[in-house]
GUROTI-425375 format. One record per residue (C-alpha): x, y, z. Coordinates in steps of 0.5 Angstrom, whole numbers, padded with zeros to 4 digits. Example, Ala and Ser with C-alpha at 12.3 -4.5 7.8 and 13.67 -1.06 7.14 Angstrom:
2
+-------+-------+-------+
:  east : north :    up :
+-------+-------+-------+
:  0025 : -0009 :  0016 :
:  0027 : -0002 :  0014 :
+-------+-------+-------+
***
This chain:
405
+-------+-------+-------+
:  east : north :    up :
+-------+-------+-------+
:  0384 :  0273 :  0181 :
:  0379 :  0278 :  0180 :
:  0374 :  0275 :  0183 :
:  0379 :  0274 :  0188 :
:  0380 :  0282 :  0190 :
:  0374 :  0283 :  0189 :
:  0371 :  0279 :  0196 :
:  0377 :  0281 :  0199 :
:  0375 :  0289 :  0197 :
:  0369 :  0287 :  0200 :
:  0371 :  0284 :  0207 :
:  0376 :  0290 :  0208 :
:  0371 :  0295 :  0207 :
:  0366 :  0290 :  0211 :
:  0370 :  0291 :  0216 :
:  0371 :  0299 :  0215 :
:  0365 :  0299 :  0216 :
:  0364 :  0295 :  0222 :
:  0369 :  0300 :  0225 :
:  0364 :  0305 :  0223 :
:  0358 :  0303 :  0227 :
:  0362 :  0301 :  0233 :
:  0365 :  0309 :  0233 :
:  0358 :  0312 :  0232 :
:  0355 :  0308 :  0238 :
:  0360 :  0311 :  0242 :
:  0355 :  0315 :  0246 :
:  0358 :  0322 :  0250 :
:  0351 :  0323 :  0252 :
:  0350 :  0317 :  0256 :
:  0357 :  0315 :  0258 :
:  0357 :  0322 :  0262 :
:  0350 :  0322 :  0264 :
:  0353 :  0315 :  0268 :
:  0358 :  0320 :  0270 :
:  0357 :  0326 :  0273 :
:  0349 :  0325 :  0275 :
:  0349 :  0317 :  0275 :
:  0343 :  0318 :  0270 :
:  0340 :  0314 :  0264 :
:  0340 :  0321 :  0260 :
:  0335 :  0317 :  0255 :
:  0330 :  0318 :  0262 :
:  0330 :  0325 :  0262 :
:  0328 :  0331 :  0257 :
:  0327 :  0329 :  0251 :
:  0329 :  0322 :  0253 :
:  0333 :  0323 :  0247 :
:  0342 :  0321 :  0247 :
:  0343 :  0326 :  0243 :
:  0346 :  0333 :  0244 :
:  0341 :  0338 :  0245 :
:  0338 :  0333 :  0250 :
:  0345 :  0333 :  0254 :
:  0346 :  0341 :  0254 :
:  0338 :  0341 :  0256 :
:  0339 :  0335 :  0262 :
:  0347 :  0335 :  0264 :
:  0349 :  0343 :  0262 :
:  0354 :  0347 :  0257 :
:  0360 :  0342 :  0258 :
:  0358 :  0336 :  0257 :
:  0353 :  0338 :  0251 :
:  0359 :  0342 :  0248 :
:  0363 :  0335 :  0249 :
:  0358 :  0331 :  0246 :
:  0357 :  0336 :  0241 :
:  0364 :  0336 :  0238 :
:  0365 :  0328 :  0239 :
:  0358 :  0327 :  0236 :
:  0359 :  0332 :  0230 :
:  0367 :  0329 :  0228 :
:  0366 :  0321 :  0229 :
:  0363 :  0321 :  0223 :
:  0368 :  0324 :  0219 :
:  0373 :  0321 :  0223 :
:  0371 :  0315 :  0221 :
:  0370 :  0316 :  0214 :
:  0377 :  0319 :  0214 :
:  0382 :  0314 :  0218 :
:  0378 :  0309 :  0212 :
:  0380 :  0313 :  0206 :
:  0387 :  0313 :  0209 :
:  0387 :  0306 :  0209 :
:  0385 :  0305 :  0202 :
:  0378 :  0305 :  0203 :
:  0374 :  0307 :  0196 :
:  0369 :  0314 :  0196 :
:  0364 :  0309 :  0196 :
:  0366 :  0304 :  0202 :
:  0368 :  0311 :  0206 :
:  0361 :  0314 :  0205 :
:  0358 :  0307 :  0207 :
:  0363 :  0307 :  0213 :
:  0359 :  0315 :  0214 :
:  0353 :  0312 :  0215 :
:  0355 :  0306 :  0218 :
:  0357 :  0311 :  0224 :
:  0350 :  0315 :  0224 :
:  0348 :  0309 :  0224 :
:  0351 :  0306 :  0229 :
:  0349 :  0313 :  0233 :
:  0342 :  0312 :  0233 :
:  0342 :  0304 :  0234 :
:  0348 :  0303 :  0239 :
:  0348 :  0296 :  0240 :
:  0349 :  0296 :  0248 :
:  0344 :  0301 :  0249 :
:  0339 :  0296 :  0246 :
:  0339 :  0300 :  0240 :
:  0336 :  0306 :  0243 :
:  0341 :  0312 :  0241 :
:  0340 :  0319 :  0239 :
:  0338 :  0321 :  0232 :
:  0345 :  0322 :  0228 :
:  0343 :  0329 :  0226 :
:  0350 :  0332 :  0227 :
:  0354 :  0326 :  0225 :
:  0350 :  0327 :  0219 :
:  0350 :  0334 :  0219 :
:  0358 :  0334 :  0219 :
:  0358 :  0329 :  0213 :
:  0353 :  0333 :  0210 :
:  0358 :  0340 :  0210 :
:  0364 :  0336 :  0209 :
:  0360 :  0334 :  0201 :
:  0359 :  0341 :  0201 :
:  0366 :  0344 :  0202 :
:  0368 :  0339 :  0196 :
:  0363 :  0341 :  0192 :
:  0365 :  0349 :  0193 :
:  0373 :  0347 :  0193 :
:  0373 :  0343 :  0186 :
:  0368 :  0349 :  0183 :
:  0363 :  0345 :  0181 :
:  0358 :  0349 :  0186 :
:  0358 :  0356 :  0185 :
:  0360 :  0361 :  0191 :
:  0355 :  0366 :  0190 :
:  0349 :  0361 :  0191 :
:  0350 :  0361 :  0199 :
:  0347 :  0368 :  0198 :
:  0340 :  0366 :  0196 :
:  0341 :  0360 :  0201 :
:  0342 :  0364 :  0207 :
:  0337 :  0369 :  0205 :
:  0333 :  0363 :  0205 :
:  0335 :  0360 :  0212 :
:  0334 :  0367 :  0215 :
:  0327 :  0368 :  0211 :
:  0325 :  0361 :  0214 :
:  0328 :  0361 :  0221 :
:  0324 :  0368 :  0222 :
:  0318 :  0365 :  0220 :
:  0317 :  0359 :  0223 :
:  0322 :  0359 :  0230 :
:  0323 :  0352 :  0228 :
:  0330 :  0349 :  0226 :
:  0326 :  0343 :  0224 :
:  0321 :  0347 :  0218 :
:  0327 :  0350 :  0216 :
:  0332 :  0345 :  0214 :
:  0324 :  0341 :  0211 :
:  0326 :  0348 :  0206 :
:  0333 :  0349 :  0205 :
:  0335 :  0340 :  0205 :
:  0331 :  0339 :  0199 :
:  0332 :  0347 :  0197 :
:  0341 :  0344 :  0197 :
:  0339 :  0338 :  0193 :
:  0335 :  0342 :  0187 :
:  0342 :  0347 :  0187 :
:  0347 :  0341 :  0187 :
:  0343 :  0337 :  0182 :
:  0342 :  0343 :  0178 :
:  0349 :  0347 :  0179 :
:  0354 :  0342 :  0180 :
:  0356 :  0336 :  0174 :
:  0353 :  0330 :  0175 :
:  0357 :  0325 :  0179 :
:  0358 :  0320 :  0184 :
:  0358 :  0325 :  0190 :
:  0351 :  0328 :  0188 :
:  0348 :  0320 :  0191 :
:  0352 :  0320 :  0197 :
:  0350 :  0327 :  0199 :
:  0343 :  0326 :  0197 :
:  0343 :  0320 :  0202 :
:  0344 :  0325 :  0207 :
:  0339 :  0330 :  0206 :
:  0335 :  0324 :  0206 :
:  0336 :  0321 :  0212 :
:  0337 :  0328 :  0216 :
:  0330 :  0330 :  0212 :
:  0326 :  0325 :  0214 :
:  0329 :  0326 :  0222 :
:  0326 :  0333 :  0220 :
:  0319 :  0330 :  0218 :
:  0319 :  0326 :  0225 :
:  0320 :  0331 :  0229 :
:  0315 :  0337 :  0227 :
:  0311 :  0331 :  0226 :
:  0312 :  0329 :  0233 :
:  0312 :  0336 :  0236 :
:  0305 :  0338 :  0232 :
:  0309 :  0344 :  0229 :
:  0304 :  0344 :  0223 :
:  0298 :  0342 :  0227 :
:  0292 :  0346 :  0224 :
:  0290 :  0351 :  0229 :
:  0284 :  0352 :  0226 :
:  0278 :  0350 :  0220 :
:  0280 :  0355 :  0216 :
:  0287 :  0353 :  0216 :
:  0285 :  0345 :  0215 :
:  0280 :  0349 :  0210 :
:  0286 :  0352 :  0206 :
:  0291 :  0347 :  0206 :
:  0288 :  0341 :  0203 :
:  0290 :  0337 :  0196 :
:  0289 :  0343 :  0192 :
:  0293 :  0347 :  0195 :
:  0299 :  0341 :  0195 :
:  0297 :  0340 :  0187 :
:  0299 :  0347 :  0186 :
:  0307 :  0345 :  0185 :
:  0305 :  0341 :  0179 :
:  0302 :  0347 :  0175 :
:  0310 :  0348 :  0174 :
:  0310 :  0340 :  0169 :
:  0306 :  0347 :  0165 :
:  0312 :  0351 :  0165 :
:  0317 :  0346 :  0163 :
:  0313 :  0344 :  0158 :
:  0314 :  0351 :  0155 :
:  0321 :  0351 :  0156 :
:  0322 :  0345 :  0152 :
:  0316 :  0347 :  0147 :
:  0314 :  0354 :  0142 :
:  0309 :  0358 :  0145 :
:  0303 :  0356 :  0141 :
:  0304 :  0349 :  0143 :
:  0305 :  0352 :  0151 :
:  0299 :  0356 :  0148 :
:  0294 :  0349 :  0146 :
:  0296 :  0346 :  0152 :
:  0294 :  0351 :  0157 :
:  0288 :  0354 :  0154 :
:  0286 :  0348 :  0153 :
:  0286 :  0346 :  0161 :
:  0283 :  0353 :  0162 :
:  0277 :  0352 :  0158 :
:  0276 :  0345 :  0161 :
:  0276 :  0349 :  0168 :
:  0272 :  0355 :  0166 :
:  0266 :  0351 :  0163 :
:  0266 :  0348 :  0169 :
:  0265 :  0353 :  0173 :
:  0260 :  0357 :  0168 :
:  0255 :  0349 :  0168 :
:  0256 :  0350 :  0176 :
:  0255 :  0357 :  0176 :
:  0248 :  0357 :  0172 :
:  0246 :  0351 :  0175 :
:  0245 :  0351 :  0183 :
:  0244 :  0343 :  0183 :
:  0251 :  0342 :  0180 :
:  0254 :  0347 :  0185 :
:  0251 :  0344 :  0191 :
:  0253 :  0338 :  0188 :
:  0261 :  0340 :  0188 :
:  0261 :  0344 :  0194 :
:  0257 :  0339 :  0198 :
:  0259 :  0331 :  0195 :
:  0267 :  0333 :  0193 :
:  0269 :  0336 :  0199 :
:  0274 :  0341 :  0198 :
:  0275 :  0341 :  0190 :
:  0272 :  0349 :  0191 :
:  0273 :  0353 :  0196 :
:  0266 :  0356 :  0200 :
:  0268 :  0364 :  0197 :
:  0268 :  0361 :  0190 :
:  0261 :  0358 :  0190 :
:  0259 :  0364 :  0186 :
:  0265 :  0366 :  0183 :
:  0270 :  0362 :  0178 :
:  0275 :  0358 :  0182 :
:  0283 :  0360 :  0183 :
:  0284 :  0354 :  0178 :
:  0281 :  0357 :  0174 :
:  0284 :  0364 :  0174 :
:  0290 :  0362 :  0175 :
:  0290 :  0358 :  0168 :
:  0288 :  0364 :  0164 :
:  0293 :  0369 :  0168 :
:  0298 :  0363 :  0165 :
:  0296 :  0363 :  0159 :
:  0295 :  0371 :  0158 :
:  0302 :  0371 :  0161 :
:  0305 :  0366 :  0156 :
:  0301 :  0370 :  0151 :
:  0303 :  0378 :  0152 :
:  0311 :  0376 :  0154 :
:  0317 :  0373 :  0152 :
:  0318 :  0366 :  0153 :
:  0323 :  0368 :  0158 :
:  0319 :  0374 :  0162 :
:  0313 :  0368 :  0162 :
:  0317 :  0363 :  0165 :
:  0319 :  0367 :  0170 :
:  0313 :  0370 :  0172 :
:  0309 :  0363 :  0172 :
:  0313 :  0361 :  0176 :
:  0313 :  0367 :  0182 :
:  0305 :  0365 :  0180 :
:  0305 :  0358 :  0182 :
:  0311 :  0358 :  0188 :
:  0310 :  0364 :  0191 :
:  0302 :  0363 :  0192 :
:  0304 :  0356 :  0195 :
:  0309 :  0358 :  0200 :
:  0305 :  0365 :  0202 :
:  0298 :  0360 :  0204 :
:  0302 :  0354 :  0207 :
:  0307 :  0359 :  0211 :
:  0303 :  0364 :  0212 :
:  0296 :  0360 :  0215 :
:  0301 :  0356 :  0220 :
:  0306 :  0361 :  0222 :
:  0303 :  0369 :  0220 :
:  0303 :  0374 :  0226 :
:  0303 :  0381 :  0224 :
:  0298 :  0383 :  0219 :
:  0299 :  0386 :  0213 :
:  0292 :  0388 :  0210 :
:  0288 :  0381 :  0209 :
:  0296 :  0377 :  0209 :
:  0300 :  0377 :  0214 :
:  0309 :  0379 :  0213 :
:  0311 :  0372 :  0215 :
:  0307 :  0369 :  0209 :
:  0309 :  0375 :  0204 :
:  0316 :  0374 :  0206 :
:  0315 :  0367 :  0204 :
:  0312 :  0369 :  0198 :
:  0318 :  0374 :  0196 :
:  0324 :  0367 :  0198 :
:  0320 :  0363 :  0194 :
:  0320 :  0368 :  0188 :
:  0327 :  0369 :  0189 :
:  0330 :  0362 :  0189 :
:  0326 :  0358 :  0184 :
:  0327 :  0365 :  0179 :
:  0334 :  0364 :  0181 :
:  0334 :  0357 :  0180 :
:  0331 :  0359 :  0173 :
:  0336 :  0363 :  0171 :
:  0341 :  0357 :  0170 :
:  0335 :  0355 :  0164 :
:  0334 :  0362 :  0162 :
:  0337 :  0369 :  0160 :
:  0334 :  0374 :  0165 :
:  0338 :  0380 :  0168 :
:  0339 :  0379 :  0175 :
:  0336 :  0386 :  0177 :
:  0330 :  0384 :  0172 :
:  0328 :  0378 :  0175 :
:  0329 :  0381 :  0183 :
:  0324 :  0386 :  0181 :
:  0320 :  0381 :  0178 :
:  0320 :  0377 :  0185 :
:  0318 :  0384 :  0188 :
:  0313 :  0385 :  0185 :
:  0309 :  0379 :  0185 :
:  0310 :  0379 :  0192 :
:  0308 :  0386 :  0194 :
:  0301 :  0385 :  0189 :
:  0300 :  0379 :  0192 :
:  0300 :  0382 :  0200 :
:  0296 :  0389 :  0197 :
:  0288 :  0389 :  0197 :
:  0288 :  0391 :  0190 :
:  0281 :  0387 :  0189 :
:  0283 :  0383 :  0184 :
:  0284 :  0376 :  0186 :
:  0292 :  0375 :  0186 :
:  0291 :  0368 :  0182 :
:  0289 :  0373 :  0177 :
:  0294 :  0379 :  0177 :
:  0300 :  0376 :  0181 :
:  0304 :  0373 :  0175 :
:  0300 :  0379 :  0169 :
:  0303 :  0385 :  0174 :
:  0311 :  0381 :  0176 :
:  0311 :  0379 :  0168 :
:  0308 :  0388 :  0166 :
:  0314 :  0390 :  0171 :
:  0320 :  0385 :  0169 :
:  0318 :  0388 :  0161 :
:  0318 :  0395 :  0164 :
:  0325 :  0395 :  0167 :
:  0327 :  0391 :  0160 :
:  0325 :  0397 :  0156 :
:  0328 :  0402 :  0161 :
+-------+-------+-------+
***
């Protein structure tokens, strides 16, 4: 009997999923293109049977109709399935099937739109679910809105904003909301929209290096920087002594490597000519930024209390990464040797990473914001000290001073 009911439920859910796919495959942009101009919209504009291309090719009226239908058809399919007794999982699969139908409509040789509007509406529905249940604090909308505005100004590309905000939203949900099945429902939507954004960025070449200098700066070393956060996590779950031993040992290794190559021209040439991008050109006669970063982290952990050190090192890690990445790709307004866009990305990264860390440590809001601001300002100002060394220490010092007053 149990097996019978299970099979019946699966069959009913399969019917709902098929219905979701059929509803999703209804393409108003294609239909309106045929009715109004007798064209296949996929052969005009961007070649995409979606909302944005409809606005571009057919105008505002058809664009609004397409936008509304594409936004609502996923939610409508899920609502009907749920009203007819579908489980939350089945209703979610119906929503995914709607996106699939939009992207691969059977009667258009499986060439439709990208399904971003449909997926976005479903994502918003889940976000409203989290907020209305009280699982997500409403105040997270403040740093989230700041991040959206910041990266929209920096990049001028909605795809870039999506690539930053979607992972951030996922982190917010998994950090702040109690774990439940809806986490994985919304995560599947995040992943889909993120992959579409990445595809569009790749095809549009929005992040293509514009010079050899950028190619040299944005390399594997930069992408490895966020992994240094593992040191912060290690400190969070261990003691100061253990963290100092680990960070100090790694710092001494890289210091020894630097000393050997700086005293041996042959070794130095080996690293610069044989191992590409292991060191930067400006490090030929200087300590590497890796060594400076590690020693700055060691000193920050040694000199300041655990909470301040965790925040300061987090600012150093994420601020530096975002500043370099966005400053090099989108920097337009010069500030000394840096750019306004890079500095804004630095502050936004510090603010967001700090806000998330406050969920795990106890630091007053105004102190963490002061530390984030000092970190970003000290990174931008030409103070004559490598920012890999100065940012964390100055940020921690400023927060300590604020504590005293």
